[in-house]
C-alpha positions in Angstrom: -51.4 2.7 24.8 -52.4 1.1 21.5 -51.5 -2.5 20.7 -49.3 -1.3 17.8 -47.4 1.1 20.0 -46.9 -1.6 22.6 -45.5 -4.0 20.0 -43.0 -1.4 18.8 -41.8 -0.8 22.4 -41.5 -4.6 22.9 -39.5 -5.0 19.7 -37.1 -2.1 20.5 -36.6 -3.6 24.0 -35.9 -7.1 22.7 -33.5 -5.7 20.1 -31.6 -3.7 22.7 -31.3 -6.8 24.9 -29.9 -8.8 22.0 -27.5 -6.1 20.9 -26.2 -5.7 24.4 -25.9 -9.4 24.8 -23.8 -9.9 21.7 -21.8 -6.7 22.1 -20.7 -7.7 25.6 -17.0 -8.6 25.7 -17.7 -11.9 27.3 -20.1 -12.9 24.5 -17.6 -11.8 21.8 -15.0 -14.0 23.5 -17.5 -16.9 23.6 -18.3 -16.5 19.9 -14.6 -16.3 19.1 -13.9 -19.5 21.0 -16.1 -21.5 18.6 -13.4 -21.3 15.9 -9.6 -21.6 16.3 -9.1 -17.9 17.0 -9.5 -15.2 19.7 -10.5 -11.6 19.7 -7.4 -9.6 20.6 -7.6 -6.5 22.7 -7.4 -4.4 19.5 -10.5 -6.2 18.1 -8.6 -8.1 15.5 -8.4 -11.9 15.3 -5.3 -13.9 16.0 -4.6 -17.4 14.8 -1.8 -19.8 15.3 0.4 -21.1 12.6 3.1 -23.8 13.0 6.6 -22.5 12.4 9.2 -24.5 10.5 10.9 -25.5 13.8 7.7 -27.2 15.0 6.7 -24.3 17.3 3.7 -22.1 17.0 3.6 -18.4 16.2 0.6 -16.1 16.4 -0.1 -13.9 13.4 -2.4 -10.9 13.4 -5.5 -11.3 11.3 -7.9 -8.8 9.7 -11.1 -8.5 11.8 -13.8 -10.6 10.2 -17.2 -9.0 9.5 -18.6 -12.1 11.3 -17.4 -10.5 14.5 -18.0 -6.8 13.7 -19.8 -5.3 10.7 -17.5 -3.6 8.2 -19.1 -0.3 9.0 -17.8 -0.6 12.6 -14.5 -0.5 14.3 -11.3 1.5 13.8 -10.5 2.1 10.2 -7.0 0.6 10.2 -5.8 -1.1 7.0 -8.0 -4.2 6.5 -9.0 -3.6 10.2 -5.6 -5.0 11.3 -4.3 -4.3 14.8 -2.8 -0.9 15.3 0.5 -0.4 17.1 2.9 2.5 17.4 6.1 0.5 16.6 7.2 -2.5 14.6 8.0 -4.8 17.5 7.3 -8.3 16.5 6.2 -7.3 12.9 7.4 -8.7 9.6 5.6 -6.0 7.6 3.6 -2.9 8.4 1.1 -0.5 6.8 2.0 3.1 7.3 0.4 6.3 6.0 2.1 9.5 4.9 -0.6 12.2 4.6 1.4 14.7 2.6 0.5 16.6 -0.5 2.4 19.9 -0.4 4.8 18.5 -3.1 2.0 18.4 -5.7 1.9 20.6 -8.8 -1.7 20.2 -9.9 -4.6 18.9 -7.9 -4.1 18.4 -4.2 -5.9 16.1 -1.8 -3.5 13.2 -1.5 -3.0 14.0 2.2 -6.4 12.4 2.6 -5.2 9.3 0.7 -4.2 7.1 3.6 -7.5 7.6 5.5 -9.6 6.8 2.4 -7.5 3.8 1.4 -7.9 2.4 4.9 -11.7 3.0 4.7 -12.0 1.1 1.4 -9.7 -1.7 2.6 -12.5 -3.0 4.9 -13.8 -4.9 1.8 -10.6 -6.9 1.6 -10.4 -10.5 2.9 -7.3 -12.2 4.2 -6.6 -14.7 1.4 -5.9 -14.2 -2.3 -8.2 -16.4 -4.3 -6.4 -15.9 -7.6 -2.8 -16.6 -6.5 -3.4 -18.7 -3.3 -1.3 -16.2 -1.3 -1.9 -16.4 2.5 0.0 -13.4 3.9 -1.6 -13.5 7.3 -0.6 -17.2 7.7 3.0 -16.2 6.9 3.8 -12.8 8.3 2.9 -10.7 11.3 1.4 -7.5 10.0 -0.1 -4.4 11.7 -1.0 -0.9 10.8 1.5 1.5 12.5 -0.5 4.7 11.8 0.7 7.8 10.1 4.0 9.7 10.0 3.9 12.9 12.1 5.5 15.7 10.2 5.5 19.4 9.4 3.2 19.8 6.4 4.1 23.5 6.0 7.7 22.9 5.3 8.4 20.2 2.6 12.2 19.7 3.2 11.5 19.5 7.0 8.7 17.0 6.4 11.1 14.8 4.3 13.5 14.8 7.3 10.7 13.6 9.5 9.7 10.9 7.1 13.3 9.7 6.8 13.7 9.6 10.5 10.4 7.7 11.0 11.2 5.1 8.4 14.6 4.6 9.7 13.0 3.3 12.9 10.4 1.2 11.0 13.0 -0.7 8.9 15.9 -1.0 11.3 15.0 -4.5 12.4 13.9 -5.7 9.0 10.2 -4.8 9.0 9.0 -4.2 5.4 6.9 -1.0 5.1 3.9 -0.8 2.8 3.2 2.9 2.4 -0.1 4.7 1.7 0.5 8.2 0.2 0.6 11.0 0.0 2.1 12.5 -3.1 5.2 11.0 -4.8 7.6 13.3 -2.9 7.5 10.9 0.0 9.3 8.1 -1.9 12.5 10.2 -1.8 13.0 10.2 2.1 11.7 6.6 2.3 14.4 5.5 -0.1 16.9 7.4 2.0 15.9 5.3 5.0 15.8 2.1 2.9 19.4 2.8 1.8 20.5 3.3 5.4 19.3 -0.3 6.1 19.9 -2.2 2.8 22.2 0.0 0.7 21.5 0.9 -2.9 18.4 -0.9 -4.2 16.8 -1.8 -7.4 13.6 0.1 -8.3 10.3 -0.8 -10.0 8.5 2.5 -10.7 5.0 2.3 -12.1 3.7 5.8 -13.1 2.4 8.0 -15.8 5.3 10.4 -15.2 9.0 9.8 -15.0 9.5 12.0 -11.9 13.1 12.8 -12.7 12.9 16.6 -13.1 15.8 18.5 -11.7 13.7 21.3 -10.3 10.1 22.5 -10.3 9.7 26.2 -9.8 13.3 26.2 -8.5 12.5 23.5 -5.8 14.7 20.4 -5.7 12.2 18.4 -3.6 8.7 17.9 -5.2 6.6 15.0 -6.4 8.2 15.4 -9.8 11.9 15.1 -8.7 12.2 12.1 -6.3 14.0 9.7 -8.7 16.5 12.4 -9.9 17.5 12.9 -6.2 17.5 9.1 -5.7 20.1 8.7 -8.5 22.2 11.6 -7.3 22.4 10.1 -3.8 22.9 6.5 -4.9 19.7 5.4 -3.3 18.8 3.4 -6.4 20.8 1.6 -9.1 19.8 3.3 -12.4 20.9 0.2 -14.3 18.5 -1.9 -12.2 15.6 0.5 -12.5 12.5 0.1 -14.7 9.8 2.6 -15.2 6.4 1.3 -16.5 3.4 3.2 -17.8 5.0 6.5 -18.8 2.8 8.6 -21.1 1.2 12.0 -21.9 2.5 15.2 -23.4 5.9 16.7 -22.5 7.8 19.9 -22.5 10.6 18.4 -24.6 10.7 15.8 -27.4 13.3 13.8 -25.6 11.4 13.8 -22.2 13.1 10.5 -21.1 16.6 11.3 -22.3 18.1 11.9 -18.8 17.0 8.6 -17.2 17.8 6.6 -20.4 21.3 8.1 -20.3 21.7 6.8 -16.7 20.6 3.3 -17.7 16.9 3.2 -16.7 14.7 0.8 -18.7 11.7 2.7 -20.0 8.4 1.0 -20.8 5.9 3.5 -22.1 2.2 3.0 -21.7 1.6 2.6 -25.4 4.0 -0.3 -25.4 1.7 -2.0 -22.9 -1.6 -1.6 -24.8 -3.6 -4.7 -25.6 -1.1 -7.1 -24.1 -0.2 -9.0 -21.0 2.6 -7.7 -18.9 3.6 -11.1 -17.5 6.5 -11.5 -20.0 7.8 -8.0 -19.1 7.9 -8.9 -15.4 9.9 -12.1 -16.1 12.5 -9.8 -17.7 12.4 -7.5 -14.7 13.0 -10.3 -12.3 15.9 -11.6 -14.4 17.3 -8.0 -14.3 17.1 -7.7 -10.5 17.9 -11.2 -9.3 18.1 -11.5 -5.6 19.1 -7.9 -4.9 16.9 -5.7 -2.6 14.1 -4.2 -4.6 11.7 -1.2 -3.9 8.4 -1.0 -5.6 6.8 2.5 -6.1 3.3 2.6 -7.6 1.7 5.9 -8.6 -2.0 5.3 -9.0 -2.0 7.6 -12.0 -0.2 4.8 -13.9 -3.7 3.4 -14.3 -6.0 5.0 -16.8 -8.2 7.7 -15.2 -11.3 5.9 -16.6 -10.6 3.4 -13.9 -8.9 5.6 -11.3 -9.9 9.3 -11.7 -9.0 10.3 -8.1 -5.5 11.5 -8.6 -3.6 14.8 -9.0 -2.2 14.6 -12.5 -4.3 12.2 -14.6 -3.2 11.1 -18.1 -5.4 9.2 -20.6 -4.2 6.0 -22.3 -3.0 4.4 -19.1 -2.6 0.9 -17.8 -5.7 -1.2 -16.8 -6.2 -2.6 -13.3 -5.6 -6.1 -14.7 -2.1 -5.0 -16.0 -1.5 -3.4 -12.5 -2.2 -6.8 -11.0 0.1 -8.5 -13.5 3.0 -6.1 -12.5 2.6 -6.6 -8.8 2.0 -10.3 -9.0 5.0 -10.5 -11.3 7.1 -9.3 -8.3 6.7 -12.6 -6.6 10.1 -14.0 -5.9 11.8 -10.7 -5.8 13.6 -9.5 -2.6 11.1 -6.7 -1.9 12.2 -4.5 1.0 9.5 -1.8 0.7 6.5 -0.7 -1.4 4.4 2.4 -1.7 1.1 3.3 -3.3 0.9 7.1 -3.9 -1.1 9.9 -5.4 -4.7 8.8 -4.4 -6.7 12.0 -4.1 -10.1 11.4 -2.5 -11.6 14.8 -3.3 -11.5 13.7 -7.0 -12.5 10.1 -6.3 -16.3 10.5 -6.3 -17.2 6.8 -6.2 -14.2 5.7 -4.1 -12.9 3.4 -6.9 -9.4 4.9 -6.9 -8.9 4.3 -3.2 -10.5 0.9 -3.5 -8.1 0.0 -6.3 -5.2 1.4 -4.2 -6.2 -0.7 -1.2 -6.4 -3.9 -3.4 -2.9 -3.1 -4.9 -1.4 -2.7 -1.4 -2.9 -6.1 -0.5 -1.4 -7.6 -3.6 2.0 -6.1 -2.6 1.7 -7.7 0.8 0.9 -11.1 -1.0 4.2 -11.0 -2.9 6.5 -10.2 0.0 9.3 -12.7 0.8 8.2 -15.7 2.9 4.5 -15.5 2.1 3.0 -18.9 1.9 0.8 -20.0 -1.0 -2.0 -22.5 -1.0 -1.3 -25.4 -3.4 -4.4 -25.7 -5.6 -3.2 -29.0 -6.9 
């Protein structure tokens, strides 16, 4: 055997020993004990925070890449623990892999999986706002809704039933879509728990069609159904980012007649949306609010991976302003829909979606903020 070959064998052998040493559960536990945290059975860290009554409560933490490389582990949202119910949770991430309600490009059924994959880049604290959601709320990924993807009305029944279980004890669902059809059955479950809610709808399209090809349930009809069933208060509903061509000149006449506030995309160009969000908060007060964000609200130059792209949309910065502007509202649920990975060649759409979901988590009620002063 040559000296070079022997060195290669020795190097491989030593690398294997080191890898087995550090990958052994006992060594992971030892490494974790060097900081005030422990590696839970799921692989995610847990830390203790002191509650207002002086006691301590353990909150789930995203798994740090210092314990396992981002390329490893189960692809849960932010590599949070995975559980099959909401026991002990204040908020949860849930996927709805459904795209049979789409009218143009499909692929959003792969949205939840890709959003989870991109979310490994996220870290637990918000540098810009000081939000510390994982020091305030117990959060986990509760997986995806099982449903019949070959029968849309039946799938909606499954979604409603599943969400009724998720929200019954006050857990706040953050949803990864899926096409926008899913918001309709989610709002049905939300009403069962909270009654009629206010709505912030961010989208390129108004989604208030009565029918599409004769169908009452599609991704273009959820908010017409929501008004008809008193799921949302139309006079406490705002739609932001609407744009594109239309079949009629008065494309927004129906929802305006019901009391919706409409903010079209061109009204947002070249300006901050912080003043708008102050007006929205004044409109909604302390009532329960649902936030529904269609990724196509953002210009396709930033987020091309979606089913019905429209030019002239919002910027990612404006998207952040909208979501951060929800701080102080009584949010009872949020969704991020219409991410279509087959058209998201660089992964930027799913990455943006993952970041916006994290921002939604940061503005939920009871989230603590670091005082930079």
